[in-house]
C-alpha positions, 0 to 999 in steps of 0.5 A: 458412754456409747463406747463403754456399752459397745465394749461391754456388748462386744466383750459378751459376744466374744466370751459367748463365741470363744467360751461356748457352753459344754453340752452333755447328752443324758439318756434314760428310759421314760418313767414319769417320776424318774424323769421329773426327778432327773429334770430337777437334778439337771436344773440344780447341776446347771445352776451350779455349773452354768457353763454346762448344759445337760440335754435330757433324752428319754425313750420308751422302756419297751425298746430302750435297750434296742435303741441303746444297743443300736446307737452306741456302735453307730457312734451316736450314743449319749455322754451319760446313760442310765442303764439297768445294772444287769446290762453293764457287763454287755456294754463294758465288754463291748467297750462302750462304758468307761471306768469311773474315775478312781479318785472319786469313785472307790470302794470307800465311796460306795461303802459310805453312800450305799448299802453293801449289796449295791456296790456289787451291781455297779462293779465289773472285775473289780472296777466301778462303771456306774453309780446307782440312781435307784435301788429296787426291792422286790418282794411278794406279799400274799394272804395265806387264807386266800392261797389255801382256797 
């Protein structure tokens, strides 16, 4: 029995040593509800992919773009990043973003899963570089009576 237990322990240690977890680093700016949502998605992802660990790092929104812009050229950026869609061209032209795999993220994927205007925001020169995590709608509401005063 002792030999079996020793064999199992050595086997587990060998597997852990030979097949370590893959760690993916994900960056985003700090926004409490978004962080909580992403943390839950990461838990779900790690449960489905036990050999992958996701390290979630947040930065203050005020200096997030500066942090990203300084880190990427220095080679210390993340594996996955959350960016404002208006910044995509700058990072694509600098060579810091890779095109999404065409077999997973094609025109049909975006048309099936998002409103038509979303596809335009994640596409650059006909190629897809991002998948939206949120879509904002900007609107102005006002009281006509107060405005006249």
